[in-house]
N, C-alpha and C positions, 0 to 999 in steps of 0.2 A: 361089166365089160372092162372098165378102166382098171379095176383091181387085178383081173386076170392078165391084162397086158403088162402091168407092172411086175407081177410074179414071173411071167415068162422072161421079161427083159432082165430081171435080177438073176434068174437062173442062168441065162446066157452069159451074163457078166461073170458069174461065179465060175462057169466052165472056162471062159476065156482066161480068167485070173489063174486057174489051175494049170491050163496049158502053157501060159507064159512062164509060170514057176518051173515047170518041167523043162521048157526050152532053155531057160537060164541055167538050170543044173546041167543040161546036156552040153551047153556052150562051155561052161566051166570045166567039165570033164574033158572035152576036146582040147582046150587050152592046156590042161595038165598033161595030157597025152603028148602033145606037141613039145612041151618043155622037157618031158622025160625022154622023148626020142632024140632031141638035140643033145642032151647031156649023155 
């Protein structure tokens, strides 16, 4: 039971880490778009 719980938690952490990376890329793209629009 303990092993299964750890596997599930690690999987969730991996998904969260992937989503955070995607969000960071999206934020960078938005900032670039704003800079381009101002120029």
